[in-house]
Phi, psi and omega in degrees: 000129183294144181280134181281132180262164181292339184273351183298317181299304179301323181295317178298319178297321179293320179296319179297319179295317179296320179295319179296321178295318178297320179297317178297321179295322179300319182288330173293321176298319177301318180298318180293317178298319180296320179297315180295317180295321179300320180299317182290315185289315184292337180289347175287339182235338187299328181282338183303312182292330181277351185302314179302320179292319179295320180296318179294324182286315185265345172075033177267163189278167176297324179294331180275342189303321184298335184289343174295324178274317185293324180301320178294313183295320181297310181294318183296309184293318187285338184253001186298313181296323176297315179299319179295321180288325176299319178298320178292320186280318189250359177110138184283328180296308178297324178297318179297312184292317177297319178298317180296311182296315180297319179297318179295317180295318178295323178295318178297321177298316179295320178297329181266008185303135178253007180190173183298314184299316181297322180291319179295318178299316180297319179293323177295320178294322174303314179298320180295312180288329174297326178292337174274320185287314188299310178292328177297318180295313182292322179289329173297319177296319182295324183266350179271321183253107180247339173294132188302316184289316178295322180297318179298317179295318181297317181287334175294322177293312182297315180295323177296320178294317179297323181280325185264349184302324179297318178292322176298323178298320178297317180294309182295321178298319179295315181297313183293320180293318181290316188276327185237270185194156181302331182297335181286346173292341175260318181299330183300334179295332179296317179295318178297319183295325178300314179298314182295320182292312181298314179297317179295320180297320184280318192266327188277141168258168183245137176209135180251098183288336180246036187298331182273354179275170178237157180286131179277091185294310179301319179297320179299315181295316182296312184287323180295314180290326178293313179294321177300312182297320181295309181294320180294320179296314178293326178294323179293337178295338179286323185257340175243181174263172183293342179276356180286138176302332178291343176265292185291331179296314179289327178295317178295316179299318179298317179297317180294318180295320179291326175295319177296323178297315179299319178297316182295327181295338176278348183250334188292141178291323179233077186298143178293318178234089180305131185294344177297336178290323184274335191279346174293131188296312180294322181291318178299318177297324181291320176301317179294322179297318178294319178301312182293320179298317179299320180293316184284329183297330181293338173297330177281302189294310189289304188281328177290329174298315177299315182298314182295321184277314187276326184262321180263353175076024179288146172284166177304318180294314180296327177297315178298318179297326182297336179275348186300321177302323177296319178298315180299315179297319180297318183290324179293311182286339174298316177295315182297314183293316186283321188260339183247304187284313183302313181293346184255318185242350174083169187289335183296337176261318189291309186289315174300323177298315179298316178297320181295319179295317178296323177299314180298319180296317179293319178297321178296325182292342180290354180280003180295153178216181182299320183259018182290161177246147182302315187297324184262327189256350184232312188302307181299322181295319178298319180296317179297316178298318178298319178300314181296312182293330178295331176281333185272306193301302184296320181296315180295319180295321179297315181289329181292331182250352182283144174079000177281153175297150185302325181289348179254004187298319183294315183287328174295318178296320179296324180295322176300310180298321180296319178299316180295318183289315179294320176300317178297319180294316178297314180299316180299312182295312181297312184293321178298315181295314181294321180294317179297320179296320180296318179295317179296316179298320180293317181294328183293338181258005182224180179279105186292346180280343181284131179294325178295320178295318178298318179296319180292328177297321177294322178298319178300321180293318180295312184293328175298316178297320180293321178297318178293322176298319176299323177296319176302312182293324177296318176298321177299323178300311183292313182298315181297319181294323182283324189270323184291144176287158175286155174085182182268126180297142174249135182276127178297123184299326181286333181267353184295139178297152180260143180286127176233112183259000000 
């Protein structure tokens, strides 16, 4: 039996102290990542509430208005995979810091915009730097938390922010627009970015897990142009009809380019998106879950915002506050799903259950009417939807990025963000088109000059969007149940990410 030395006790104590310090540092890193992610996610909606004020100030037309939102989505979605690979190749810390600084600078440019063109350029730049920042943040989370229990808790926080950030953006946008000016919906990012940059500079270490690889230029061009065409085509469906070449032409081009990208990834020496990331059954199911959630969530945020403001007369601030119960429910069930249910019963039960609950909530929300009240016709439904999405979002994000090799963490994280963004773009275009058709059909059979008829036509458009959102979630229930494996996933030790501080 080996003899115990006098130094064994202090050495053990020092190791325990070092482990405790590393653990504390990890949670500080999570806080910084969460702040950066919140900035990116809320910017997808924070400008929406400020749009009427910005339009009145800068004098652009209703037809041009959508490009304030679309410019951000186009740049963000089309550059995400490139941003994720840059983080893998050149280091996540510099990618994170450059993304934060660039996002803040673009936000300041947008806040100071003196015309429509300047604002659109600023929003596109926000999307470009967000495409660098978002995958770097998620891959940092993926490589920082490797303990199963800590990882589940970290992803429950991250997933809750990803799911609730849109609602927080509506609230913050309303408060800033009412209290100050629409420009502060952009300026606020500078203050958030300062916190994220200082924390990232102090806490993050740098490691290039794919330092020996090279950038896949043909793959980058194919996927960027393919995603751009896809999002642009769906965006055109809002302002043109589905028969317009600007809609179906870009959709077909996007599909062909993405098919060419998939083919090229089987031939490239250093693929931008290694197919091993997509071919895992649970991970593929998780990517689809994120895509469907992004499409369906816009049925809540976009059309319910219109209903609360135009039909119930809510102010922008009150509209944002109205979404808070959903945010609270989402954050509670995010913790429950990731840390309690997932480790015990696995995703085949948790994610379909979440989708089913969200489906019920969206279907229930179709009961709104011209004379409905928020407390009875909106609040309970929002809470149910929040409960459902809280079970889906963090769990799917955790599984989508878990178990990948460290050198693929950035691009896997980018794929998650791309799925959410493309899903949101598809959902927005489809729901807007279907809602507009429903309103037109209702007016054609009634007296369009009547204010009551006009009000009921808007209700028809909203409920049509809610029914389709419920359909998205119902499809998610079936797809998740069929695709996920039974049991609790085990992370391959060889593929597990390595902690880099």
